[in-house]
N, C-alpha and C positions, 0 to 999 in steps of 0.2 A: 845609250847607255851599256855598257858590257858590264859583264860580271866583275872585273878586274877592277873596272870605277868602282861599283859597289863595294867591292870589299875593303877599297880604300876609305870610304867615307864609313864603313862599318868599325875598321880599323881605330880610325879618331871618334868614334861614337863611343866605343867601349873605353876609352881614353877619358874622355869627358865625364862619362858616368862614374870613371872612379875617382877624377877629383872631386865630381860632385859629392860622392858619400862621405870623401874625407873630409870634405868642409861642413857636411851636416853634422857628421860624426864630431867632430871638433865645437860645433854650435851647443851640442849638446840638446837636451828637451826641447827648446824651443824650433828645432828643427823636423821635429816628427812630420808635419807635413811635406817638407821636402823631401824627406825619405820615400815618402807615397808617391810623391811626383818622380823621385829617381827611379823607382821602381819601375814604376807605368814606362818611362823613357829608356829604361835598360831592356824591356820587353819589347820596347818597338824596335831597338838597334837590332835584339836577336830577330824578329821576325824580318829586319831587311837583309840580316845574315842568310837566314833560310832563303830567301828568295834569291839573294846572288848564288846559293850553291843550286837553285831549282835553275837556274838562267845560264849557270854554265855547263850544265845539263844538256838544255837545248840547246846552246851553241854548239855542242860538239855534235849532236845531231843534223845540224844546220850545214856544217863540214863534211857530213856524210858518214863520220867516223865515230856515232854516236856510242857513248859508253857512260857509266855512273861518275861523275867527278872523284875517284877515289884511289886513281892510279897511280899517283907519283907524290912526292914530297911536299911539294906546293899544296895541293888538293887535301892531302891528308893533313897539314897542319892547319887549314881551314876549317875542315872537318872537326878536327880535335878541338878548337876554338868553340865551334858551335856546341858541342857536347858539354865544355866545361861550361858556358856561359848558361846551357839550359839547367845545369847542375844546380847552381848557383839561383837561378829563378826558383827552382823547385825547393830547395834549402831555405830561402828566404819566405817563402809561401807557407811552409810548413812550420818551420821555428823561429820565424821572424828574428833571424840571426842577422842583422846588417853587416855587422864587425866580420862576418865569414865570406857576406858580397863583397868587403872593401878591400880584404886582402887577397879575395878570389881575382878581383879583375885586373889587376896589373899581370897576372899570369895568363891572364886571357889576351889582355892588349899586347904582351910580350910575342905571343906565340902569332896573333896575327901579325903582328909587324916583323915577326922572321920573315914572312912570305914574301917582303918585299927583296929579299935577296933572292929569292928564287925564280926559275924559269916559269913564267905564267904561261907559257903557250898551249894550248891542248894538242896533244899528239894521239895517233894511232895507238893502241894497246898492244903491246908486244904479246907475244903467243902463250906466255905462260898468265897472263892476267885475263887474256879471253875465257872466262867463266863466270855463272852466275856465284859461285861459291865465294867469289871477290867482295860481292855486295854484303853478304853474310858475315864474313870473318871479318870486314872492316869495321862495319858498324858495330857489332859486338862488342869487339876489342876496344873500341873507343869510346862508346858509351861506358864499357867496365873503366878503363882508365879515368874517365871525367868523375866518376865515383872516387875512386881513388884519390882523386885532386881535391875534392873535397874534404875526403878524411885529412888528407896530408894538412890542408887547411887549419881545419878543427884542432887536428893534433897539435898544431903549432899555439896556438891561442891557448889549449890546456895547458901546455907546460909552462906558457909565460903567467897564466894566471896562478898556476902552482907553485912560479918562483917568486912572482912579485905580487904582495898586497893592493899596493897603491895601483898598480897597473888593472889588478884583477877586478878592481871595482868600476872597470869602465867596459869590460867583456863580459860576454855572456856566463851563466852560472854554469861552474866546471861541471854538474850534472848534465847540462845541458849539452855542452861540448862534447863530454865523453857520449852522451845518445848520437851524437851527429857522428862523431870518429867510428862508432859502431857500425851504425846505419848504413853509411856509406860505403863502408867495405861490405856489408852483407848485401847491397843492391851490387857494388861492383864484380865481387864473384864471380856467382853465377854468369855473368854477362862475360866475363874473359875466360870463363869456364869453357863456353858455348863458342867463342872465337877460338878457342886453341880447337877445340874440337871440327870447328868448319874449316881451318887453317888444316889440320891434318887431311880433312877430306880433299881441299883445295889441292895440297901438296901431293896426292896420291893422282889426279885428275891429271896436274901438270906436269910431274916431275916421275910418277909412278913410283910413289913410296911415301907412307903416310908419315913418316919420321926420318929424318935425316941428320939430324944435330946439329944442324945449322946454326951461326950463331944465334938467329932471332929466335928459333924453337927452341935453344937450349935456354936465354934469359925469361925469355916466356914463359917457361917450366918455373926458373928461380924464382919468377916472380909469385905464380900462382902458389909455390911453395910458401913462399913467405906469408902470403895472406889466409893461405888453410892452416899456417900455424896461428896466426892473429885469431882467428875463428874459433880454433881448437882451444887456444889460451881463455878466450873469453867466456865461450859457453860451456868446456870441460873443467877449467881451472879457475874461473870467476875471474880472473883478472880484470882490472878497470884501472883507470885514471893513468899515470905518468908511463906504466909499464906499455900499456897499450897504445899509447901517442908514441914513443919510441917505434915501435913494429910500424907504425903507420908509416911513419918517416923513412924505415928501413924499405917499407915496400915502393914506396912511392920514388924512391931513388933507385929501385931495381927496374920499375916501370919507365924513367927517364932515360935508364941506360937502355932497357929494351927499345925503345923509340928510338934513341937518339945515336947512343952510343955503338949500339953494335952498326950503324951505317959505315962506320969507319974499318969494319972488319970485313975480311972478303968471304961471300957466301951466296946463297940463292938470294937472299932478298937485298941485294948491292941494287937494285935499281929504286928504290926507296930512299 
């Protein structure tokens, strides 16, 4: 079995877990034991996902072009979904927020499903990617993105809860959602910072310049500034609730454009 086969099973595993969480949520309190079983199932799917990433790494070495599976859009999508699934497991373990998992799993599934449209072949690294900075840069950036994705989902739920009392009764407490929004950004921001720093070091190694205002570099900075403003508003101004949720939504929109949108703009990162 190849890593591509495993990723197919992983994709539908996330879909099944998402549907299961939806059924359990609609069933209410009688489905508490089902949710515990689903959490265990989600962990197993994530473990299989981890194995698929490791197997693809091994496959590249067997082809004589060994490198970390982080070098193209297909591999980055697989890794991005892996980090988002990990973030949801951690949030469920820390906050027991099943609704955040429920609404987050469709995003994980859609990212994995989009890999079916990508070239799945393993190819040698182009010269610009032949650096250990690649691993450090991509891992830290995507772990940061995963934190922002959690904040995005919790922010949506927070705004829904504040806007509708009827729906709010079925969601986690607003104080809990507000804490998740903040803690997720507080975790993701330093990871993104490290990702930008390692990216600059990688750029100097590959192109002889730490910063060239490439579209992805520019939008990474825009994303960093939005979340810096988020933390400043929270820590210095004491903002909470709806205003912070809106900032989180803006920040994640910047994340998505940084990751997907700039691929359609000419630049040094066009190979992604």
